[in-house]
C-alpha positions as YAML, in Angstrom:
chain: A
units: angstrom
residues:
- id: 1
  name: MET
  ca: [17.00, -16.78, -16.43]
- id: 2
  name: LEU
  ca: [14.95, -16.10, -13.10]
- id: 3
  name: LYS
  ca: [11.57, -16.12, -14.73]
- id: 4
  name: ASN
  ca: [12.50, -19.31, -16.83]
- id: 5
  name: LYS
  ca: [13.62, -21.06, -13.65]
- id: 6
  name: PHE
  ca: [10.28, -20.41, -11.95]
- id: 7
  name: LEU
  ca: [8.23, -21.47, -14.84]
- id: 8
  name: LYS
  ca: [10.04, -24.58, -15.15]
- id: 9
  name: SER
  ca: [9.40, -25.40, -11.61]
- id: 10
  name: VAL
  ca: [5.78, -24.44, -11.85]
- id: 11
  name: SER
  ca: [5.19, -26.64, -14.84]
- id: 12
  name: LEU
  ca: [6.79, -29.66, -12.95]
- id: 13
  name: CYS
  ca: [4.76, -29.00, -9.67]
- id: 14
  name: ALA
  ca: [1.31, -28.37, -11.09]
- id: 15
  name: ILE
  ca: [-0.25, -31.31, -9.14]
- id: 16
  name: ALA
  ca: [-2.29, -29.92, -6.53]
- id: 17
  name: PHE
  ca: [-5.82, -28.81, -7.41]
- id: 18
  name: SER
  ca: [-7.76, -28.35, -4.23]
- id: 19
  name: SER
  ca: [-7.65, -25.13, -2.14]
- id: 20
  name: ILE
  ca: [-4.61, -24.70, 0.16]
- id: 21
  name: ALA
  ca: [-3.56, -22.49, 2.94]
- id: 22
  name: TYR
  ca: [-1.47, -19.83, 1.52]
- id: 23
  name: ALA
  ca: [1.29, -18.04, 3.47]
- id: 24
  name: ASN
  ca: [-0.12, -14.53, 4.41]
- id: 25
  name: SER
  ca: [2.09, -11.40, 4.36]
- id: 26
  name: ASP
  ca: [3.30, -11.82, 7.77]
- id: 27
  name: VAL
  ca: [5.82, -14.51, 6.95]
- id: 28
  name: ASP
  ca: [8.47, -15.70, 9.42]
- id: 29
  name: TYR
  ca: [11.84, -15.64, 7.30]
- id: 30
  name: GLY
  ca: [13.85, -16.99, 10.05]
- id: 31
  name: ILE
  ca: [15.68, -13.65, 10.38]
- id: 32
  name: SER
  ca: [15.94, -12.09, 13.82]
- id: 33
  name: SER
  ca: [14.19, -8.55, 14.00]
- id: 34
  name: PRO
  ca: [15.99, -5.55, 15.15]
- id: 35
  name: GLN
  ca: [15.19, -4.12, 18.66]
- id: 36
  name: ILE
  ca: [12.95, -1.26, 17.99]
- id: 37
  name: ASN
  ca: [11.87, 1.17, 20.81]
- id: 38
  name: ALA
  ca: [8.30, 1.93, 19.80]
- id: 39
  name: GLN
  ca: [4.76, 1.03, 21.19]
- id: 40
  name: THR
  ca: [4.10, -0.49, 17.65]
- id: 41
  name: TYR
  ca: [5.96, -0.61, 14.23]
- id: 42
  name: ILE
  ca: [6.03, -2.46, 10.99]
- id: 43
  name: LEU
  ca: [8.22, -2.72, 7.96]
- id: 44
  name: MET
  ca: [6.75, -3.57, 4.78]
- id: 45
  name: ASP
  ca: [8.01, -4.15, 1.21]
- id: 46
  name: TYR
  ca: [6.18, -1.66, -0.96]
- id: 47
  name: ASN
  ca: [6.06, -3.91, -4.16]
- id: 48
  name: SER
  ca: [5.13, -7.27, -2.58]
- id: 49
  name: GLY
  ca: [3.23, -5.91, 0.38]
- id: 50
  name: ALA
  ca: [5.34, -8.56, 2.55]
- id: 51
  name: VAL
  ca: [5.61, -7.73, 6.31]
- id: 52
  name: LEU
  ca: [9.44, -8.07, 7.15]
- id: 53
  name: ALA
  ca: [9.28, -7.26, 10.80]
- id: 54
  name: SER
  ca: [6.47, -5.95, 13.19]
- id: 55
  name: LEU
  ca: [5.29, -5.51, 16.71]
- id: 56
  name: ASN
  ca: [1.77, -5.06, 17.42]
- id: 57
  name: PRO
  ca: [1.13, -3.88, 14.03]
- id: 58
  name: ASP
  ca: [-2.82, -3.93, 14.31]
- id: 59
  name: GLN
  ca: [-2.79, -2.16, 17.63]
- id: 60
  name: ARG
  ca: [-5.07, 0.88, 17.55]
- id: 61
  name: GLN
  ca: [-3.22, 4.11, 18.32]
- id: 62
  name: TYR
  ca: [-3.66, 7.98, 18.00]
- id: 63
  name: PRO
  ca: [-2.27, 8.72, 14.56]
- id: 64
  name: ALA
  ca: [-1.77, 12.34, 15.19]
- id: 65
  name: SER
  ca: [-0.63, 14.16, 12.02]
- id: 66
  name: LEU
  ca: [-0.19, 10.87, 10.27]
- id: 67
  name: THR
  ca: [-3.89, 11.47, 9.62]
- id: 68
  name: LYS
  ca: [-2.71, 13.89, 6.96]
- id: 69
  name: MET
  ca: [-1.59, 11.19, 4.74]
- id: 70
  name: MET
  ca: [-5.09, 10.32, 4.19]
- id: 71
  name: THR
  ca: [-6.05, 14.09, 3.82]
- id: 72
  name: SER
  ca: [-3.44, 14.47, 1.31]
- id: 73
  name: TYR
  ca: [-4.70, 11.16, -0.50]
- id: 74
  name: VAL
  ca: [-8.27, 12.74, -0.68]
- id: 75
  name: VAL
  ca: [-6.59, 16.01, -2.23]
- id: 76
  name: GLY
  ca: [-4.36, 14.43, -4.44]
- id: 77
  name: ASP
  ca: [-7.03, 12.13, -5.89]
- id: 78
  name: ALA
  ca: [-9.29, 15.05, -6.49]
- id: 79
  name: ILE
  ca: [-6.55, 16.72, -8.44]
- id: 80
  name: ARG
  ca: [-5.89, 13.86, -10.48]
- id: 81
  name: THR
  ca: [-9.44, 13.46, -11.43]
- id: 82
  name: GLY
  ca: [-9.97, 17.13, -12.07]
- id: 83
  name: LYS
  ca: [-12.37, 17.89, -9.38]
- id: 84
  name: ILE
  ca: [-9.98, 20.72, -8.29]
- id: 85
  name: LYS
  ca: [-6.95, 22.27, -9.87]
- id: 86
  name: ASN
  ca: [-3.71, 23.37, -8.20]
- id: 87
  name: SER
  ca: [-4.37, 26.94, -9.45]
- id: 88
  name: ASP
  ca: [-7.81, 27.09, -7.74]
- id: 89
  name: LEU
  ca: [-7.86, 29.86, -5.13]
- id: 90
  name: VAL
  ca: [-9.24, 29.12, -1.52]
- id: 91
  name: THR
  ca: [-10.36, 31.79, 0.85]
- id: 92
  name: VAL
  ca: [-9.31, 31.39, 4.40]
- id: 93
  name: THR
  ca: [-12.41, 31.32, 6.68]
- id: 94
  name: GLU
  ca: [-12.65, 31.82, 10.47]
- id: 95
  name: SER
  ca: [-12.33, 28.14, 10.92]
- id: 96
  name: SER
  ca: [-9.22, 27.55, 8.85]
- id: 97
  name: TRP
  ca: [-7.48, 30.78, 10.30]
- id: 98
  name: GLY
  ca: [-3.98, 29.94, 11.57]
- id: 99
  name: GLN
  ca: [-4.73, 31.84, 14.84]
- id: 100
  name: LYS
  ca: [-7.37, 29.07, 15.57]
- id: 101
  name: PHE
  ca: [-4.47, 26.61, 16.09]
- id: 102
  name: PRO
  ca: [-2.12, 27.88, 18.97]
- id: 103
  name: GLY
  ca: [0.64, 25.67, 19.95]
- id: 104
  name: SER
  ca: [0.24, 23.27, 16.95]
- id: 105
  name: SER
  ca: [1.67, 22.99, 13.55]
- id: 106
  name: LYS
  ca: [0.35, 25.30, 10.94]
- id: 107
  name: MET
  ca: [1.18, 27.30, 7.74]
- id: 108
  name: PHE
  ca: [0.03, 30.48, 9.26]
- id: 109
  name: LEU
  ca: [-3.02, 31.32, 6.98]
- id: 110
  name: ASN
  ca: [-4.50, 34.81, 7.40]
- id: 111
  name: LEU
  ca: [-8.14, 35.34, 7.71]
- id: 112
  name: ASN
  ca: [-9.71, 36.12, 4.29]
- id: 113
  name: GLN
  ca: [-6.49, 35.30, 2.53]
- id: 114
  name: GLN
  ca: [-6.79, 33.79, -0.80]
- id: 115
  name: VAL
  ca: [-4.43, 30.76, -1.24]
- id: 116
  name: SER
  ca: [-3.78, 28.29, -4.00]
- id: 117
  name: VAL
  ca: [-4.64, 24.69, -3.70]
- id: 118
  name: ASP
  ca: [-1.07, 23.95, -4.37]
- id: 119
  name: ASP
  ca: [0.25, 26.10, -1.60]
- id: 120
  name: LEU
  ca: [-2.30, 24.50, 0.69]
- id: 121
  name: ASN
  ca: [-1.16, 20.95, -0.31]
- id: 122
  name: ARG
  ca: [2.34, 21.73, 0.64]
- id: 123
  name: GLY
  ca: [1.08, 23.35, 3.73]
- id: 124
  name: ILE
  ca: [-0.35, 19.99, 4.66]
- id: 125
  name: ILE
  ca: [2.35, 17.69, 3.43]
- id: 126
  name: VAL
  ca: [5.64, 19.51, 4.12]
- id: 127
  name: VAL
  ca: [4.81, 21.55, 7.21]
- id: 128
  name: SER
  ca: [1.90, 19.72, 8.65]
- id: 129
  name: GLY
  ca: [-0.37, 22.66, 8.72]
- id: 130
  name: ASN
  ca: [-3.69, 22.11, 10.64]
- id: 131
  name: ASP
  ca: [-5.06, 25.33, 9.24]
- id: 132
  name: ALA
  ca: [-4.22, 24.05, 5.70]
- id: 133
  name: CYS
  ca: [-6.36, 20.87, 6.34]
- id: 134
  name: VAL
  ca: [-9.32, 22.75, 7.35]
- id: 135
  name: ALA
  ca: [-9.17, 25.19, 4.39]
- id: 136
  name: ILE
  ca: [-8.73, 22.42, 1.80]
- id: 137
  name: ALA
  ca: [-11.38, 20.31, 3.38]
- id: 138
  name: GLU
  ca: [-14.05, 23.13, 3.45]
- id: 139
  name: HIS
  ca: [-12.96, 24.08, -0.19]
- id: 140
  name: LEU
  ca: [-13.32, 20.51, -1.66]
- id: 141
  name: SER
  ca: [-16.14, 19.10, 0.30]
- id: 142
  name: GLY
  ca: [-17.96, 22.13, 1.80]
- id: 143
  name: SER
  ca: [-17.41, 20.99, 5.42]
- id: 144
  name: GLN
  ca: [-14.86, 19.12, 7.44]
- id: 145
  name: GLN
  ca: [-17.36, 16.46, 8.35]
- id: 146
  name: ALA
  ca: [-18.17, 15.95, 4.48]
- id: 147
  name: PHE
  ca: [-14.22, 15.53, 3.88]
- id: 148
  name: ILE
  ca: [-13.96, 13.23, 6.92]
- id: 149
  name: ASP
  ca: [-16.68, 10.94, 5.45]
- id: 150
  name: THR
  ca: [-14.63, 10.87, 2.24]
- id: 151
  name: MET
  ca: [-11.48, 9.88, 4.30]
- id: 152
  name: ASN
  ca: [-13.49, 7.13, 5.76]
- id: 153
  name: LYS
  ca: [-14.79, 5.81, 2.43]
- id: 154
  name: TYR
  ca: [-11.16, 5.46, 1.39]
- id: 155
  name: VAL
  ca: [-10.64, 3.49, 4.70]
- id: 156
  name: GLN
  ca: [-13.15, 1.01, 3.47]
- id: 157
  name: GLN
  ca: [-11.89, 0.99, -0.01]
- id: 158
  name: PHE
  ca: [-8.45, 0.14, 1.11]
- id: 159
  name: GLY
  ca: [-9.73, -2.62, 3.40]
- id: 160
  name: LEU
  ca: [-8.17, -1.01, 6.49]
- id: 161
  name: LYS
  ca: [-9.40, -2.97, 9.70]
- id: 162
  name: ASN
  ca: [-8.31, -0.63, 12.54]
- id: 163
  name: THR
  ca: [-8.49, 2.91, 11.19]
- id: 164
  name: HIS
  ca: [-11.20, 5.67, 11.59]
- id: 165
  name: PHE
  ca: [-10.81, 9.26, 10.94]
- id: 166
  name: ALA
  ca: [-12.53, 11.99, 13.11]
- id: 167
  name: THR
  ca: [-10.75, 15.12, 12.10]
- id: 168
  name: VAL
  ca: [-8.96, 16.39, 9.13]
- id: 169
  name: HIS
  ca: [-5.61, 17.19, 10.66]
- id: 170
  name: GLY
  ca: [-5.13, 14.50, 13.44]
- id: 171
  name: LEU
  ca: [-5.31, 16.37, 16.68]
- id: 172
  name: ASP
  ca: [-6.44, 13.77, 19.08]
- id: 173
  name: ASP
  ca: [-10.13, 12.62, 19.17]
- id: 174
  name: PRO
  ca: [-11.46, 9.54, 21.16]
- id: 175
  name: ASN
  ca: [-13.26, 8.42, 17.82]
- id: 176
  name: GLN
  ca: [-9.92, 8.55, 15.70]
- id: 177
  name: TYR
  ca: [-7.50, 5.91, 15.56]
- id: 178
  name: SER
  ca: [-5.18, 3.73, 13.26]
- id: 179
  name: SER
  ca: [-2.37, 1.23, 13.28]
- id: 180
  name: ALA
  ca: [1.10, 0.84, 11.99]
- id: 181
  name: ARG
  ca: [-0.02, -1.83, 9.30]
- id: 182
  name: ASP
  ca: [-2.95, 0.53, 8.08]
- id: 183
  name: MET
  ca: [-0.70, 3.54, 7.86]
- id: 184
  name: ALA
  ca: [1.88, 1.55, 5.91]
- id: 185
  name: ILE
  ca: [-1.04, 0.52, 3.42]
- id: 186
  name: ILE
  ca: [-2.20, 4.13, 3.18]
- id: 187
  name: GLY
  ca: [1.46, 5.09, 2.44]
- id: 188
  name: ALA
  ca: [1.59, 2.40, -0.43]
- id: 189
  name: HIS
  ca: [-1.56, 3.74, -2.00]
- id: 190
  name: LEU
  ca: [-0.08, 7.30, -1.99]
- id: 191
  name: ILE
  ca: [3.12, 6.13, -3.75]
- id: 192
  name: ARG
  ca: [1.23, 4.00, -6.21]
- id: 193
  name: ASP
  ca: [-1.91, 5.67, -6.91]
- id: 194
  name: LEU
  ca: [-0.74, 9.24, -6.79]
- id: 195
  name: PRO
  ca: [2.98, 9.60, -7.88]
- id: 196
  name: GLU
  ca: [2.50, 13.28, -8.40]
- id: 197
  name: GLU
  ca: [1.27, 13.93, -5.12]
- id: 198
  name: TYR
  ca: [3.88, 11.80, -3.44]
- id: 199
  name: LYS
  ca: [6.81, 13.82, -4.91]
- id: 200
  name: ILE
  ca: [5.70, 16.71, -2.72]
- id: 201
  name: TYR
  ca: [6.64, 14.38, 0.28]
- id: 202
  name: ALA
  ca: [10.28, 14.60, -0.57]
- id: 203
  name: GLU
  ca: [10.43, 18.60, -0.46]
- id: 204
  name: LYS
  ca: [12.52, 19.79, 2.63]
- id: 205
  name: GLU
  ca: [11.06, 23.02, 3.14]
- id: 206
  name: PHE
  ca: [8.16, 25.26, 2.23]
- id: 207
  name: THR
  ca: [7.93, 29.03, 2.56]
- id: 208
  name: PHE
  ca: [4.63, 30.96, 2.88]
- id: 209
  name: ASN
  ca: [3.74, 34.36, 4.03]
- id: 210
  name: LYS
  ca: [7.57, 34.83, 4.24]
- id: 211
  name: ILE
  ca: [7.79, 32.14, 6.85]
- id: 212
  name: LYS
  ca: [10.20, 29.33, 6.01]
- id: 213
  name: GLN
  ca: [9.40, 26.01, 7.69]
- id: 214
  name: PRO
  ca: [11.46, 22.67, 7.37]
- id: 215
  name: ASN
  ca: [9.84, 19.42, 6.64]
- id: 216
  name: ARG
  ca: [9.58, 17.61, 10.11]
- id: 217
  name: ASN
  ca: [10.81, 14.23, 8.38]
- id: 218
  name: GLY
  ca: [14.46, 14.42, 9.43]
- id: 219
  name: LEU
  ca: [15.47, 11.30, 7.50]
- id: 220
  name: LEU
  ca: [15.10, 13.27, 4.26]
- id: 221
  name: TRP
  ca: [18.39, 14.89, 5.10]
- id: 222
  name: ASP
  ca: [20.05, 11.46, 5.87]
- id: 223
  name: LYS
  ca: [22.78, 10.78, 3.18]
- id: 224
  name: THR
  ca: [23.00, 7.04, 4.01]
- id: 225
  name: MET
  ca: [19.70, 6.13, 2.56]
- id: 226
  name: ASN
  ca: [17.49, 7.23, -0.32]
- id: 227
  name: VAL
  ca: [14.31, 8.55, 1.89]
- id: 228
  name: ASP
  ca: [11.75, 10.41, -0.15]
- id: 229
  name: GLY
  ca: [8.87, 10.60, 2.18]
- id: 230
  name: MET
  ca: [6.59, 10.32, 4.24]
- id: 231
  name: LYS
  ca: [5.06, 11.81, 7.30]
- id: 232
  name: THR
  ca: [5.62, 12.66, 11.00]
- id: 233
  name: GLY
  ca: [3.06, 12.99, 13.73]
- id: 234
  name: HIS
  ca: [2.91, 13.96, 17.37]
- id: 235
  name: THR
  ca: [0.54, 14.64, 20.23]
- id: 236
  name: ASP
  ca: [0.80, 14.09, 24.03]
- id: 237
  name: LYS
  ca: [-1.51, 11.05, 23.60]
- id: 238
  name: ALA
  ca: [0.05, 9.68, 20.43]
- id: 239
  name: GLY
  ca: [3.71, 10.26, 21.19]
- id: 240
  name: TYR
  ca: [6.09, 10.58, 18.38]
- id: 241
  name: ASN
  ca: [5.05, 8.80, 15.07]
- id: 242
  name: LEU
  ca: [6.86, 8.48, 11.82]
- id: 243
  name: VAL
  ca: [6.14, 6.74, 8.41]
- id: 244
  name: ALA
  ca: [9.00, 6.72, 6.27]
- id: 245
  name: SER
  ca: [9.73, 5.16, 2.79]
- id: 246
  name: ALA
  ca: [13.27, 4.72, 1.28]
- id: 247
  name: TYR
  ca: [14.45, 2.75, -1.88]
- id: 248
  name: ASN
  ca: [17.52, 1.05, -3.42]
- id: 249
  name: SER
  ca: [18.11, -0.43, -6.95]
- id: 250
  name: ASN
  ca: [15.44, -2.96, -6.68]
- id: 251
  name: THR
  ca: [13.46, -2.61, -3.52]
- id: 252
  name: ARG
  ca: [11.24, 0.01, -1.79]
- id: 253
  name: LEU
  ca: [10.51, -0.30, 1.77]
- id: 254
  name: ILE
  ca: [7.96, 1.39, 4.11]
- id: 255
  name: SER
  ca: [8.38, 1.75, 7.75]
- id: 256
  name: VAL
  ca: [6.08, 2.87, 10.46]
- id: 257
  name: VAL
  ca: [6.92, 3.66, 14.07]
- id: 258
  name: MET
  ca: [4.30, 4.88, 16.48]
- id: 259
  name: GLY
  ca: [4.45, 5.73, 20.18]
- id: 260
  name: VAL
  ca: [8.08, 6.67, 20.27]
- id: 261
  name: GLU
  ca: [9.39, 8.99, 23.11]
- id: 262
  name: SER
  ca: [11.09, 11.82, 21.15]
- id: 263
  name: ILE
  ca: [11.64, 13.31, 17.70]
- id: 264
  name: LYS
  ca: [15.13, 12.04, 17.44]
- id: 265
  name: GLY
  ca: [14.01, 8.64, 18.73]
- id: 266
  name: ARG
  ca: [11.31, 8.16, 15.95]
- id: 267
  name: GLU
  ca: [14.03, 9.01, 13.28]
- id: 268
  name: ILE
  ca: [16.58, 6.52, 14.84]
- id: 269
  name: GLU
  ca: [14.17, 3.46, 15.07]
- id: 270
  name: SER
  ca: [12.93, 4.19, 11.46]
- id: 271
  name: LYS
  ca: [16.31, 4.25, 10.24]
- id: 272
  name: LYS
  ca: [17.29, 1.06, 12.11]
- id: 273
  name: LEU
  ca: [14.25, -0.75, 10.60]
- id: 274
  name: LEU
  ca: [14.93, 0.37, 7.11]
- id: 275
  name: GLN
  ca: [18.77, -0.31, 7.11]
- id: 276
  name: TRP
  ca: [17.84, -3.91, 8.46]
- id: 277
  name: GLY
  ca: [15.42, -4.45, 5.73]
- id: 278
  name: PHE
  ca: [17.74, -3.29, 3.01]
- id: 279
  name: ALA
  ca: [20.58, -5.42, 4.66]
- id: 280
  name: ASN
  ca: [18.55, -8.68, 4.76]
- id: 281
  name: PHE
  ca: [15.95, -8.63, 1.97]
- id: 282
  name: GLU
  ca: [15.53, -8.00, -1.72]
- id: 283
  name: THR
  ca: [12.54, -7.74, -4.06]
- id: 284
  name: VAL
  ca: [12.20, -9.95, -7.18]
- id: 285
  name: LYS
  ca: [9.84, -9.86, -10.00]
- id: 286
  name: PRO
  ca: [9.07, -13.66, -10.96]
- id: 287
  name: LEU
  ca: [6.16, -12.84, -13.22]
- id: 288
  name: ALA
  ca: [5.70, -9.88, -15.67]
- id: 289
  name: ALA
  ca: [2.54, -8.35, -16.65]
- id: 290
  name: GLY
  ca: [0.91, -10.60, -19.55]
- id: 291
  name: GLN
  ca: [3.30, -13.50, -18.76]
- id: 292
  name: THR
  ca: [1.65, -17.02, -19.31]
- id: 293
  name: VAL
  ca: [2.23, -19.69, -16.47]
- id: 294
  name: SER
  ca: [0.11, -22.37, -17.90]
- id: 295
  name: GLU
  ca: [-2.21, -23.18, -20.55]
- id: 296
  name: GLN
  ca: [-5.41, -25.08, -19.36]
- id: 297
  name: SER
  ca: [-8.43, -26.94, -20.79]
- id: 298
  name: VAL
  ca: [-11.91, -24.95, -20.40]
- id: 299
  name: TYR
  ca: [-15.26, -26.63, -20.45]
- id: 300
  name: TYR
  ca: [-18.70, -25.39, -21.40]
- id: 301
  name: GLY
  ca: [-16.87, -22.41, -23.21]
- id: 302
  name: ASP
  ca: [-16.39, -20.97, -26.74]
- id: 303
  name: LEU
  ca: [-12.67, -21.88, -26.34]
- id: 304
  name: ASN
  ca: [-11.17, -25.10, -25.52]
- id: 305
  name: LYS
  ca: [-7.89, -23.68, -24.13]
- id: 306
  name: ILE
  ca: [-6.88, -20.70, -21.99]
- id: 307
  name: GLN
  ca: [-3.96, -19.19, -20.83]
- id: 308
  name: LEU
  ca: [-3.40, -18.47, -17.23]
- id: 309
  name: GLY
  ca: [-0.79, -16.00, -15.81]
- id: 310
  name: THR
  ca: [-0.86, -12.37, -14.30]
- id: 311
  name: LEU
  ca: [-2.05, -9.29, -15.90]
- id: 312
  name: GLN
  ca: [0.36, -7.08, -13.84]
- id: 313
  name: ASP
  ca: [3.89, -7.24, -12.86]
- id: 314
  name: SER
  ca: [4.03, -9.30, -9.61]
- id: 315
  name: TYR
  ca: [6.78, -9.02, -6.78]
- id: 316
  name: ILE
  ca: [7.80, -11.23, -3.98]
- id: 317
  name: THR
  ca: [10.35, -10.65, -1.14]
- id: 318
  name: VAL
  ca: [13.32, -12.95, -0.66]
- id: 319
  name: PRO
  ca: [16.13, -12.93, 1.96]
- id: 320
  name: LYS
  ca: [19.29, -11.68, 0.21]
- id: 321
  name: GLY
  ca: [21.28, -14.42, -1.67]
- id: 322
  name: LYS
  ca: [18.20, -16.90, -1.64]
- id: 323
  name: THR
  ca: [16.55, -16.14, -4.94]
- id: 324
  name: GLY
  ca: [18.15, -19.16, -6.62]
- id: 325
  name: GLU
  ca: [16.85, -21.43, -4.01]
- id: 326
  name: LEU
  ca: [13.07, -20.59, -4.66]
- id: 327
  name: LYS
  ca: [10.79, -23.29, -5.89]
- id: 328
  name: ALA
  ca: [7.30, -22.56, -7.40]
- id: 329
  name: ARG
  ca: [4.05, -24.39, -8.01]
- id: 330
  name: TYR
  ca: [0.62, -23.37, -9.28]
- id: 331
  name: VAL
  ca: [-2.57, -24.39, -7.58]
- id: 332
  name: LEU
  ca: [-6.08, -24.11, -9.23]
- id: 333
  name: GLU
  ca: [-8.96, -23.40, -6.91]
- id: 334
  name: LYS
  ca: [-11.02, -25.98, -8.79]
- id: 335
  name: LYS
  ca: [-10.10, -29.16, -10.75]
- id: 336
  name: THR
  ca: [-11.70, -28.06, -14.00]
- id: 337
  name: LEU
  ca: [-12.27, -24.63, -15.48]
- id: 338
  name: GLU
  ca: [-15.67, -23.74, -16.58]
- id: 339
  name: ALA
  ca: [-17.13, -21.02, -18.62]
- id: 340
  name: PRO
  ca: [-17.87, -18.26, -18.48]
- id: 341
  name: LEU
  ca: [-14.47, -16.75, -17.31]
- id: 342
  name: ALA
  ca: [-13.62, -13.21, -17.40]
- id: 343
  name: LYS
  ca: [-10.22, -11.66, -18.19]
- id: 344
  name: GLY
  ca: [-8.31, -11.00, -14.86]
- id: 345
  name: GLN
  ca: [-10.58, -13.44, -13.04]
- id: 346
  name: VAL
  ca: [-8.40, -15.20, -10.23]
- id: 347
  name: VAL
  ca: [-8.73, -19.05, -10.61]
- id: 348
  name: GLY
  ca: [-5.61, -20.03, -8.38]
- id: 349
  name: LYS
  ca: [-2.32, -19.12, -7.02]
- id: 350
  name: VAL
  ca: [1.49, -19.38, -7.97]
- id: 351
  name: VAL
  ca: [2.97, -20.50, -4.60]
- id: 352
  name: TYR
  ca: [6.67, -19.59, -3.89]
- id: 353
  name: GLN
  ca: [8.59, -21.85, -1.51]
- id: 354
  name: LEU
  ca: [11.92, -21.51, 0.29]
- id: 355
  name: ASN
  ca: [13.46, -24.35, 2.38]
- id: 356
  name: ASP
  ca: [10.21, -26.15, 2.18]
- id: 357
  name: LYS
  ca: [8.17, -23.35, 3.56]
- id: 358
  name: ASP
  ca: [5.57, -21.28, 1.59]
- id: 359
  name: ILE
  ca: [6.69, -17.52, 1.64]
- id: 360
  name: ALA
  ca: [4.58, -16.01, -1.00]
- id: 361
  name: SER
  ca: [1.86, -16.30, -3.46]
- id: 362
  name: ILE
  ca: [0.50, -14.58, -6.50]
- id: 363
  name: ASP
  ca: [-3.09, -14.76, -8.06]
- id: 364
  name: LEU
  ca: [-3.16, -16.67, -10.99]
- id: 365
  name: GLN
  ca: [-5.49, -14.99, -13.52]
- id: 366
  name: VAL
  ca: [-7.42, -15.70, -16.72]
- id: 367
  name: MET
  ca: [-5.71, -13.94, -19.52]
- id: 368
  name: GLN
  ca: [-8.86, -13.46, -21.86]
- id: 369
  name: ASP
  ca: [-12.66, -13.81, -21.79]
- id: 370
  name: VAL
  ca: [-14.24, -17.05, -22.33]
- id: 371
  name: ALA
  ca: [-17.93, -17.05, -23.22]
- id: 372
  name: GLU
  ca: [-20.41, -19.86, -22.72]
- id: 373
  name: ALA
  ca: [-20.62, -22.35, -25.71]
- id: 374
  name: GLY
  ca: [-23.87, -23.11, -27.18]
- id: 375
  name: PHE
  ca: [-26.13, -26.17, -26.44]
- id: 376
  name: ILE
  ca: [-24.21, -28.65, -28.47]
- id: 377
  name: GLY
  ca: [-20.78, -27.55, -27.18]
- id: 378
  name: LYS
  ca: [-22.05, -27.75, -23.62]
- id: 379
  name: ALA
  ca: [-23.50, -31.18, -24.04]
- id: 380
  name: TRP
  ca: [-20.38, -32.50, -25.51]
- id: 381
  name: ASP
  ca: [-18.32, -31.17, -22.66]
- id: 382
  name: TRP
  ca: [-20.64, -32.68, -20.12]
- id: 383
  name: VAL
  ca: [-20.04, -36.11, -21.80]
- id: 384
  name: VAL
  ca: [-16.28, -35.52, -21.74]
- id: 385
  name: LEU
  ca: [-16.47, -34.66, -18.12]
- id: 386
  name: THR
  ca: [-18.73, -37.40, -17.03]
- id: 387
  name: ILE
  ca: [-16.39, -40.00, -18.87]
- id: 388
  name: LYS
  ca: [-13.29, -38.59, -17.15]
- id: 389
  name: GLY
  ca: [-14.98, -38.65, -13.65]
- id: 390
  name: LEU
  ca: [-15.69, -42.48, -14.06]
- id: 391
  name: PHE
  ca: [-11.93, -43.00, -14.40]
- id: 392
  name: ASN
  ca: [-10.82, -40.54, -11.61]
...
């Protein structure tokens, strides 16, 4: 019902063919944000990427152990692609020995001990072990610096504008920084790209060398929300940081608070953000993968018509109870579509509007390849377009 209403609205509104300024992810929904006691914070809808509330979301901060989310991503991706296996054994070196990290979080690795990648990964994610980060970095990349270089390659790949890593564990370094927005994006990549890796973030404790340690994310024990991750961080310069993710029947949210004054404070402020988000918003899927929005003429190609739609499920965030008031239109980047066109190529947007204000947009993609036509076909289309131009 929802899809049909959207598509009907789209077909009636397909009248604008020039490029327009689309609403970006930081939309003002007209709902007052909660008062959050943090230097910087953000609340993001995981599926749509919409930012629901924020304060200084691009401000550069010391990330502390939130850094380990990227360390974890590098490790998880290496496991996924077969570069390393969970059963691989890693020898603890002088630099990854637990005694090298006095007064900071560790999994208590012993010198020359052999430890599985699986245990080290839990040491990183569950108990925030600095020693585990060094051990896995040396094993996977040969050196900490080579591993850090890989972390920063993912920074570029994710399009992060305010992040640079200089350590594998997050202890303060003047050349290391991130932002609330960038940390939310890293969190979304972990959830989406590495579901097996993300499952570890929900584990409440980890025992190694007969030492049991709890996950430092206290929200995992909160029975009023379905929190299943993510990561805490603290140094004197960073303050107390927390990235959290929670879900309900149709929405997953990611919250980030940075520069909070206490352990309890970061949990209180994160919970406040998440509860406010679930109380005021919901996620809807107006377009499903493979769904056609429009059929358009193509010129200079081996096809005369082509379907436009989306190749993946697409989501938007809507204030609760407002889904029925949404309007939609599609907008093409150019007045005419000309071959060659590649499957998945973006040629426009489906724009969603609420109360006469654009609140979201979804890329409009070509659903199949269109090759160039031969000389005669091209010549005929040139004549057709020339004649049409005379009457426009």
